[in-house]
N, C-alpha and C positions, 0 to 999 in steps of 0.2 A: 671434780669431786662430786660424789653423791652420797646420800645417806637416808636411812629410814630407821626410826626407833619408836619405842613406846612414847605415848604423849602426843601422837599426831605429827611428829617431826619428820616430814617427808622431803625436806630440802635443807641444805646447809644453813640458809638464812633463818629458817624456823628453829633449827637446833640452837643456833647462837643466841637468839632471843630467849629461848627456853632456859639456857644456861645463865644468861644475865639476870633473869628473873628468879633464879634459884628454885625453879620448879622441880618436882619429881613426879614420875609417871607410874608409881607403884600401884598395884591393885590385885584383885583376885584373878586367878586363872579362869578364862572362859570355861564354863562347866562342860560344854560339849567336847572340849579337847580330850578330857579324861574319860568321857562316857564309854568308849569301847572297852576300856579296861575295867571300869566299874561294873559293867554288865557280865563280865566273864564268869565270876563266881563270888561267893560271899567272902572267901579268904582274901581275894584281891581287893574287894570293895572295902573291907575293914582296914586293910593296910593303907589304902589310898586315903581313907577318911582321916588317918593319923599322919598323913604326909603334908608338909608345909605347902599351902596352896597359893601363897602370895608371891608376887614377883613383878616384873615389868613386861607387859605383853602388848603386841601389836594387834589392834582390832581388825576384824575382817581379813584375817590371814588367808582365808580360803579364796580370796579374790585375786584374779590375774587377768591380764589382757592377752589371752591366748591368740585371738584373731589377729592382733597386730603383728605377731611373730609367725603367723601362718601355721599355728599349731592347732590340730583338731581338738574338739572338746574331749574326746575319749583319751587322746594322748595326754592332754593337759591334766586330766584327772589322775593319771598315773605318774605325774611329775612331782617329785618332792618340792615342797614350798621353798626350800633353799634354792633350787634351780630357777624357779619363777622369780623370786626376789632378786637373784643375781642378774638375770637377764634384764629386768627393768632398770636396776641400778646401773648396770653397765651402759645402757643407752643414755641414761641421764648424765652419767659422768662424762661421756664423750661429748655430748652437747654442751655441757658446762665448760669443757676444755676447748670448745670451738673446733672440734674434729667431727666431720660428717662420718657417722658410723659406717656408711657404705664405702667411704673412701679407703678403708683399711682392707677391703676384700683382696685376698691373694697375698697379703703382706706377711712378714715374719713376726707380726705382733704376738707377744707372749701373754698368757693368762695364768696367773697363780691365785688360787682362792683358798682361804682358810675355812675349814669346816670340821666339826668334831662330834656332831650328833646325827643319828639316822632314824629318828622316831618314826617317820612316815614309812620308811623302808620296812621296819619291823611290823608296823601295822598292816601293810599290804601283803607282805610275804608270809606272814603267819596265817593268813587266810588262804590256806593251801588250795582249796577247791576253786578259788576264783582268780588264781594267778594267770596273768596274760603276758604276752611277749614283750610289750613296751616297759614292763615294770623293772627289768634289769637296768637299762640305761636311765630309766625315769627315777629310780630310787637310789642309785649308786652315788657315792660322794664324788667320784670322778666325773659324773654327769654335770656337775656344777660348772667347772671351767670348760669342759668339753662342749656343753650346750652353747656357751658364749662363743667359743671358737667356731663351732659349726654354723651358727646362725649368722655370724659376721664374716664367715669364710676366711678365718685367720689360720695361718699355717706355721706359726711359731710354737714354742713349747706351751703345753696346756696341762696343768697338774693341780690336783687337790692337795692341800697341805694340812696335815693333822698333827699338831704338836700341842694339843689341848688349848689352853688359854693363850698360848704364844703363837697360834696358827697364823693369824692374819699379818702380824708383824714379821713373821718368818717369810710369808708370801711377799711382803714388801722387799725384804732383803734379797730374795731370789730374783725379783723383778729388776732391782738395781744391778745385780750381777749380770743378768742377761743383757742389759743395755751396755754395761761397762765392757763386757767382753765381745761385743759386736754380734751377739747371737740374735738380738732383736732391736729394732729401732723404737718400738713402742711396747710398753707393758701395761696390762690391765691387772691391777692387784687389789686385794681386799679380803673381806670375809663376811659370811652370813651366818645367822644363828636363829633357829626357831625351836620352840619348846612345845611338843605335842604330848609326849608320854610322861607319866608320873614316875617312871622307874628310876631314872638318874637323879631326879630331884629327891626321891626317897633315899638313894644311896648317899648323896651329899648331906642330907639331913641327918642320917644315921651317923655319918662321919663327923658331924658337929660343926660343919663349916658354913651352914646357912643361917641367916637371921630369921628367927621365928616370926617376926612381924613383917618380913618381906621388904625390908628397907636397908639399903647400904648406908653405913655411917663411917665413911673413910676418915681416919685420923681422929675420930671422936672417942671419948673415954667410955662411952656406952656401946661401942661397936661390938656386936656379938656374932659376926658372920656376914656373908654377902647375900644378896638376892639375885636370882638368875634373871637375865633380861634377854629380850628378843631384839633383833635388828640386823643391820648390816651397813657396810660402807664400801665404796670403791674409789680408788685414786688412779689416775692415768699418769704414767711415768714416761718421760722422754729425756734424752740428754739435753743439758742446758743450752748448748750451742745450737742444736737442732731446733729447740723450742723458740729461741730468739730469732733464728733465721726464718722460721715459719710464721712468726707473729702470733704465737700461741698465748693463751691466757695463763701465764705463769703465776702460780699462787705461792709457791715456796720452793726451796732447794733442799733436797736430802743430801747432806754433806757426808754422812757416813752411817753405816749399819753394821751390826754384828749379831751373830747367833752362836750360842754355846750351850753347854749342859752342866748341871751341878756336879756330875760325877757321883761317886758313891758317898752319900751323906748318911745322916742318922735314920733316914727313911726316904723312900722314893718320892713321897708327897711332901716332905719337909723342906721349906724354902731355905736357901743358903745365901747368906749375905756376901760371902767371898766370891761366889760365882756371879752374883748380880753386879758386884763392883768390877769384876774382871771383864765382863762383857761390855760394861759401860766404857771402860778404858780402851777396849779394842775399838769400839765405835768412834771414840774421840780421836784415837790415833789415825784411823782411816780418814777421818774428817780433817785432820790437821788443825784441830781447834783446842785451845786452852780451856779446861773445864770451868775456870773462873769467868770465861766469856759467855757461859750459858746462864741465862737469867731465869729460866723457868723449866721445871721438870714436871711432866705429866706422869704421875706415879701409877703403878698397877693398883695398889691400895685396895685390896679385897675386903677390908674391914674385919679381918680375922685377928684374934688375939695374938697369934704368932706372926702372921704375915706382915702386918703394918709395921711393928717395931723392927722386924728383920730388914724390911725394905728401906726404912728410914736410916738405919745404920749404914747400909750400902750407899745410899745417896749422900749421906753425910761424909762418908769416906772419900767419895769421888768429887762432890760438888760443894760440900759444906766446910765446916770449920777444920776438919781433918785435912782438907786440901789447901788450907790457908786463907779461906774466905773470911772477911771481916764480919763479925756478927752484927755490925751496924748497917751493913748492906747485904742482907741475907739473900740466898737464892729462893725464889718463890716456887712453891709446889702446889699441886692440886690433883684432883681426880674426878672424872666425869661419872663414875659409877653411882653416886647417890642420886643423880638426876635421872639416869636411864637404866640403871642396873648393870650387872656384870654380863657383858655380851659374850664372855668366854671365847669362842673361836674368833669372834669379831671384835674382841676387846681392844687389841692393839691398834687396829685400823680406825676405830672410832675415836680413840685417844689421839691418833695422828690427825684426824679431821679437826678435832677440837683445837689442836696446836696450830694448824694451818689457818683456821678462822681467827684465832687470837693474833697471829702474826699480821694478818691482813687488816684486822680491825684496830690494832695497836692497843688492845686492852687484854687484861686478864680477867676471866670470869670467876665469880666468887664460889666458894665451896658450899654446897647444899648440905643440910642435915649436920651442921657442925655447931654443937653447943659448948662442949668443953673439950679441949685438946687432950689427946691420949696421955695420961699421966705416966705411962711406962716409958715415955720418950722425954729426954732432957732437951726441950726445944730451945732454951736460952743459949745452950752451948753448941747447938747443932749447926748454926749458920744457915738454918732453913726457916722458912715462914710460910704457913698455909695462907693462901689467898682467901680473905673472908669477905671482902667487898669488891665491887667492880674497881679495877685498878688500872691506871695508865701504865702501859708497858715501860719499864725502866730502860732508859737509853743513855748512852754516853758517846753518841756520835758514831757508833759502830753498828753493824747489822744486828738485828734482833735474832737471838738464837735460843733454841729450846731442845729438850731431850724427851723422848718417849720411852717408857719402860713397859715390858710385857713379859709375863712369866707363866709357863705351863706347869700344872701340878705333877707332871711326869718328870720335871727337871729341866726342860728347855727354857733358856733365858734369852731374851732379845732386847736390843737397845738401838735407838735411832737418834741421830743428831740432825736437827732441822734448822734452817736459816731462812730469813726473809729474802725475797728476791729484790736485789738492788739494781734497778734499771727501769727502762720504760716499757710498760705493757701497752701495746698499740690499742688494746681495748680500753685502756684508761686514759689515753691521750686524745683529747677532743679535736676533731677535725674542724677547721674554720668553717663557719656557716657561709653558704653562698650569699652573694649580695641580693639575689632575688630568688623566689621560690622556683625550683626547677623540677620537672617531672622525675619521679623515682618509681622503680618497679618493686613491688612486694609480691612474694610468692608463698603459697602454702601447698602442702602435698600430704597425702595419707594413703595407706594401703587399701582403705575402703572409702567409698564416696561419702557416706553419712558422717564420717569424722571431720570432714572439711568445715562444716558449719560450726562445730564445737571449737575447732582451732581458730576460725575467723572471729568468733565472739570473744574468746580468750585474748587474742591479740588486740582486738578493738578496745576491750576494757583496759588492757595494759597501756595502750597508746593514749588513753584518756587520763591515766593516772600521772601523778607527779614524776614517778620514775620513768615512765614511757615518754612523757613530754620533754624530759631533760636529755633524751638520746637523739643524736643526729640521725635524720632519716636515711642518709647514705649508709651509716653504720648498721641500721636496722635491716636495710635492703641487703647489704653484704652478708649479714648473719644468716638471713633466710635463704639466700641464693647460693652461698659458698660454704657455709659452715653447718648446714643441716642436710640430712638425707632427703633425697627426692624419690617419692613413691609413685605409684601408677595413676592415682587420682590427683589432679592438680588444679590449682586456681592461681590466677595472676591479676594484679591490679596496678594501675598507674595512678599515683597520687602526688600531690605537691606539698602537703603539710599534714601534721598529725591529726588535726580535726577532720579534714577531708578523708584521711585514711581510715580513721575510726568509723566515720559515717558509712563509707563504702563497704567496709568489712561487716558492719551490722546489717546493712541491706542484703549482702550476700548470705549471711547467716540466717536471715529471715526468709530467704528465697525470693526476694524482691528483684525483679528484672528492671533495669533502668538503662535505656540506650544513651542517656546523657553522660554516663560515667564509663570509664574504661575498666571493665572487669570481664574476666573470661575464665571458664572452667572446662575441664574435659578429662578424658582418659587417654593415656598414652597408647599408641598402636601396639599390636601384640608382639611382634618379634624385634630382635635387636637390629636387624637390617632395616626394618620398616621405620625405625626411629631416626634414620639418617635422611637428610634433605638433599634433593637434586635441585640445583639452580638452573632455571630455563631462561635463556636470554632471547627475547623475541626480536623480530626484525622491524621492517617499515610498518607504520600504522598506529603505533602507541602514542604518538606525539599529540600534544595540545598546547595552546599558546602560552599559558602561564605555568607550565610544568616545572620550570627551573627557578622561578622567582623566590620561592621559599627555600628550596634546596641550596641555592647559592649562598644563603646566609649561614648555612651549617659549615663550621670550620673544617671538618674532615672532608666534606664534599668539595668545598672550594679549593682545598689544598690539592685534591686530585685533578681538578679542572685546570688549576694554574700550571700543573705539569704539562698539560696539553696546549696551553694558550700560545706559546711561541711557534709551535708546529702549525697550528691552525692558521695563524696570521701569515706565516711564511708560505705554506703550501696551498692553503685554501683561500687566502685573501680576506679572512674575516675573523673577528674576535668571538671566540666561543663564549667567553664570559658575558659579553654584551648581548649576544644572541639569546642566552638563557635569561638574562635580566629583562630584556625587552620583548622576548617572544618572537624574534625576527629570524625565522627559519622555515619559510613557506615552500621553497623549492626542494626537489628531491635530493639534490646534492648536499644541501645544508641539513636536511632532515636526517640523512643517514649518518653524517658526521656528528650531529648533535645527539642522535640516538646512541652512538658509541660512547660519547662523553657522559651522557646520563647514566648509562649502564655501568661504566667504569666507576663513576662517582658514587653511585648507589652501592656498588660492591665494597668500596672503601668504607662507607657509612655502616653497612651491615657488619663488616668485620670489626669495626670499632665498637659495635654493640655486642660483640661476643658471638656472632654467627659466622659459621664457616660452611662452605659447600662440601658435601661428601662426594658429589659427582656433578657434572655440568652437561647441559645440552644447549647448543646454539641454533637458533632458527634464522635462516637467511643471513642477513648482515650481522645478526646477533652472534654468529659463530666467531666473529673477531673478538668481542668482549669475552665470550666463553673461553676461548683459547688463552687469552691473557690471564684470566682469573685462575685457570687450571695450570698456569705457569708453563704452558706449552710454547708460547712465544712471549717475548718481553713486551713492555709497553712501547708505544710508538716512539717515544723519545729515546729510551734506552736502547732499543733495537736499531735505531737509525733508519727506520723504514721510510722510503720515499712515498709521496702521495701525489695523486693527480685529481683534477676536478671533473665531475660529470656535469655537463652543462644542460642536460636535457631531461625532461620527464618522459620516461619510456617504461615499458613492461619489463620487470625484472625476471631473472631466471627463465630466459627464453632466448631464441636465436637472434632477437633484436639487439642483444648485447654482444654478439660475436665480434663486432667491429672494435670492441674495447679489449678483447682478449690479449692481443699482442702488446698494446701499451701497458696493460696491467702486469703481464708477465715480465716485460722488460724492466718495469719499475721495481719488481720484487726480486729479480735475479741478482744474486750477490749481496742483497741487503737482508734477506730473511734467513734466519738460522733457527729453525724449529728444533725442539728437544722433547724428550719424553715427558708427558704430563705427570704432575704430582698426584692427581686424582683421576678417577674414570672420566673420560671425555668422549661422549657419544656424538658421532657425526651425523648430520642431516644432509650432507652433500653427497654422501655415499650410501648406496643401498645396504652395504655391509657396515652397519653403524659402529661396530666394535673394532673396525680396522685399525691396525697399528701403523698404517702408512703415514709417513711424515707429511705434515701440512706445509708443503713447499709451494712454489709459485703455481705449479699445475693444479694443485688442490684448490687454490683460491680462484683460479680461472673457472674451474669446474663449479665452484660455489656460486659464481656470478651467473653462469649461463644455463645451469641445469636445474631440474625440479628439486624441491625441498622434501626430504624424507623424514618429516617430524614423527609420523606414526611409528615407523620402525624403530626410531631412537627411543621413544617412550616405551614401546613394547619391550625393548631390550632392557631398559632400566627396571621395568616392572618384573621381568624374568629374573633379574639379578637381585630382586628383593626390595627395591626401593618403593616406598609408598607415600612419601611426602615430596611434593613438587612446589617450588617457589618461583614464580615468574618475576624476573628482575627487569622491570621496565617502568615507564611513567604511567602506564595503564595496561591492564591485562588484555591481550589479544589472542594468545594461544592457549590459555587455560581451558576454554571450552573444548578445544580439540584434545588436550591432555586428558580431561575428564572422560570424554567420549571413548578415547582409546583404552583407558583403564577399565571402563565398564564393559567394553567389547571383550576385554581379556577375562571377563567373568570374575572381576574383583569387586566384592561388595562395597557399596558406597561408604559403609562405616569402617572399612579397612584401608582407606587411603584418604589423603587430604591434599588439596591444592590451594595455594595462597598467592596473593599479589602484594608486591612491595608498595605500590601506589595505585591510586585510582583518580580518574579525571575529576577535577574540581573538589578535591578533598585535601586536608592538611597532610603534608608529607611527613612531618614529625609524628603526628598521631598514627599515620599508616604504618610507619616503621615500628613504633611501639606495639601496635597491634600485631604485626608479624612476629615480634619477639614473644608476645604472649601466646600467639597461636602455636608457634613452634615448640615453646616450652610445654604447653599443655598436651601436646602430642608426643612428647618424649625426645624431640630432636635436641642435640647438645647445644646449650647456650652458655657461653662463658661470660656471666654477668660481671665478673671482676674487671673486665676491660673498660667498663663505664665509669669506674670510681677512680678518683684521684689517688687513692691509696687502697689498693685491692685487698690488703691485709687488715684494714681498719674495720672493726666489727664491734658488736655490743654483746657483752656477756649476760645482760639482764633480760634479753628478749625471752618470753615464756617458752619453755621447752615442750616436748610432746605430751599432750594430755592423755592419760590412760583411760580406757573404757573397760572397767573391771566387771567381771562376772565371777560367780563362785564356781570353783571346780574342786570337788572333793569326793574321794572314793569312799563310799559307805561300805564297811565290812561287817560281816556277820560274826558277832562275838557272843551272842546269846546261845543258850542251849537250843538244840535243834527243835524246831516247831514253834518257837516263840516269835512273835512279830514285832518289828520295830515301830515305835510311835514317835510323834513329835516331841520336842523338848518344851515342856510346859513353861519353863522359866524364860524361854526366848520369845514367848508370846507370838508364835507362828504356828502354822499348820503343816510345816514341812517335816514329813516323816522319812521313811525309807526311800532313798533315791534310786530310781530304776531307769537307766537309759534304755530306750526302745531301739532294738537292733535295726539297722538299715535306714535310720532316719535321724533327724536332729531333735527328736522329741525326747523329753525327760519327764518322768512321772514321779511325784512324791506321794507315797501311800502311807496313810495313818488310820488309826481308829480313835473315835471321839466319843466320850461319854462324860458323865458328871465328874469322874475322877481325873480326866485328862483335859479338862477345858483350859485353853491357853490364855486365860485372863483372870484377874482377881475379882472377888466379890461376885455380884450378880448383874445381869444385863437383861432386863425384862422389856418385852414389847407386847402390849395388849395381853398381858398375863403369861406370855410364853418367853422362856429364856432363849436368846439367840446370840450368835457370834457377833461381837461388835465390829463395826466397819474398820476400826483401827487395827484389828487383828488381820483383816484382809490386806490392808495397805502394807502392814509390816511383813506379811507373808510374801507379797509381790516384791517388796523392796529387797528382801533377802534372797528370793529366788532369782532375781536378775542382777544381784551384786550391787544394788544401790544406784541403778541408773535412773534416769528421769522417767517418770510414769505419766501417761496421758490416756485419755479416752476410757476412763474406768466406768464400768457399768455394773452396778450391784443389782442383780436381778431378784433372786429369791433367797432370803436369808437362810442360813443353816441353823436349825433349831437344836436345842440341847435337851437331853432327857436321860432317864435311867438306862434306856436301851443304848447299845453300842452302834455307832454309825460309822460306816466306811467313808473316808474322805480321800479324794485324789486331787492333787494340784498338777495340772498338765501344762508344761512349758514347751512351746514349739515356735522357734523363730522369735518373732516380736509379739507373740500372742500368749496370754496365760488364761487358763480356765480352771474353775473349781467345780468339781462334781461330787455328789454324795448320794448315799442310799442308807436305808435303815432296815435291818432284819432281812437282808438279801432282796429287798424290793428293787424295783427298776431304778437305774441311775438317773439322777436329775441334774441338769446344769443349773448351778446356783449363782455363780458369778464367774466370770467377768471377762470382758473382752478388753484388751488393752494393748497399746503399742508403746514400746520403750522409746 
């Protein structure tokens, strides 16, 4: 679930507290919204001045995080704010649901979005001389769901729904149907609503349905119409069985929905109680629920003199006294409209969000702006009661149930029956804390590098809060690694407790490098093939005395070695476990056997940490482990391979080993049963490294007696697109050769990466964690879920993606030809006509400044001369950058005021803003400012 409404409610939690506090977000329309129409002509201006200007508005509607979605500034300007809002809300809803947005790519996920206004489209398309190609998809209603489907690569149904104020609940109905009939496994449904033009507000005011004071008073005796509101909400739908199986964050269950029409009534815009009752009964029938089992109804309640009594009569007929409900236990009703306004196309979905929150909190939120109940309704006999104070949800041992009503003024009526989820949400079921602090991996990612610091600080602050401290670190790790999207710029951290995690994250955010902590960041390699890792198994020479002492304490590693132990004791005459524990493997015969054991054990450990090879190369005796890992041959025990001891220290891969060829071949014949490898397996025993020749007894004789062709194997892997190489050994001995080979292949050093699983005299566990971090930051697949005792266990309270907003707004020419645009004096900025500079990322705001257009009240004198206050500069920078953090501000020469008109330009380019001005066509002078966002 996600939402955004007036009053700064940009999350469900904020909205819920807003409702509990009975707050309302009504206010004046931001004047700049109507400015283009005010400037057209005096007739329009006069009509607008007589139009109701109050309602519920989202501040900074022009702001959008275009860069996050890979949308250019020019295209973003031509996108309707509905599309921008829907994109961000969709991402937030999926994160809230515990679904990585990128995991849906290529799926049959459906998108149904309610929308019924096109103010931005009219604004742009009526400026005929400046129409551009992107304005079609950018301003069309279809672009709202289609943008979501496009950016997330969704291939299910994608449609905009316009049934006026019933639009978004109709979208919910269609999403439920798409899932029920098997058309889609996931549905993203909701509605968005923004108010830019005064025309429809004027229409509704003339029709007499709007409150003159801009406040909704649902159920109140003084209700005189509704107030229009801005906002949106999105809900993610899945089948209940699928959600339970996937361990999703199940907030509620939609038991039944229905959509119908009034038919031919006294007027197309006249509400009809019979139709409203009919659609409610249809929804109840599909839900299979007795209406008396529904304890709360979220009413449409538009606060109109005709609408509220009509709706209450329908609710009474279905849920109240007319349905047999005892007046001593009335059904509770309420409406969110007095808090946030009538969201029209998004009204149904925001009502649904309120009900979902209420079910999860176990409370009913009080009705705002209710002084005296509507006297046209007989409340005592209705079997209904308006919630007036925070109320504990009435329960009788059965699931809590509610209904949501939504009606369009064209006659469409919708109804939905909602039930609490009765079962265990894995995100709500705490995992037992470990007996001791254990290392845990936390990861962050972003589409641009500079966002990582912001994410790190946000996560650090949350980890230090009571909410963050109450969450299990494993749950936090699983949320970040498995339930969030992974972008190209990444950071990884190994932590053992909340305080350490917060401290490391703050150091990272501040750019502090510290070798004593485990943190790493980087950018993934460029191509999809490059993000796959080749495991390189080296041969003789990586050993060191204590290489197995720490490893043998790892349960996964020890389990792998225990599989080999009886074979080593029988065939080689020594215990590999003891050899690793005591470092007793000085002779060549033992070194090679122990090398194989180390490599096999490390492979088990790496796989247990979620790492898998995409291809393998074996160097010398390392080809044995490489073949086993590639599933080319089975492990020694399962394959029943005979072994024999080499009693001497001699030169390998030379004629000196010819005398062992016959014994080796005899030992392998009849016992070795090679099969096709599961992954690419490059040979170093054969000059033709991609050979498909089976690795039979002759192959292994060749391996023992002939030169090693490591370079040709690495070259072949590089030619096949691999750019990440991991040496699986106790110490890297072939990585320098791998690096040299890649450089000779003219591959730039920033286009490939080579890593080692272990190094001499370093902690094995820390080395393996480091490998995980290295591979993750370069884009190699890491299945972090294999580390957790419950891979579906996650936290729904971990902070989501923080947006980096900037203003994107298309300025249109609405004045008579020849007149110039100036800044809005009432906004206290110098931002005038916005002029993008072709072929660059520069944007210039041009305006004219004189005594009549000064953007500040009163006077501001300095040494007898009036100058622009510093506060105006700061406010200008703030609005020009979308309210991002400002730094390095340098106020050079103040802009002075006088009777003469002065040209002023605000120049925004990248992270720098400058102010320049001149007077009477004099030379331009730089006044201020150099700043980095």
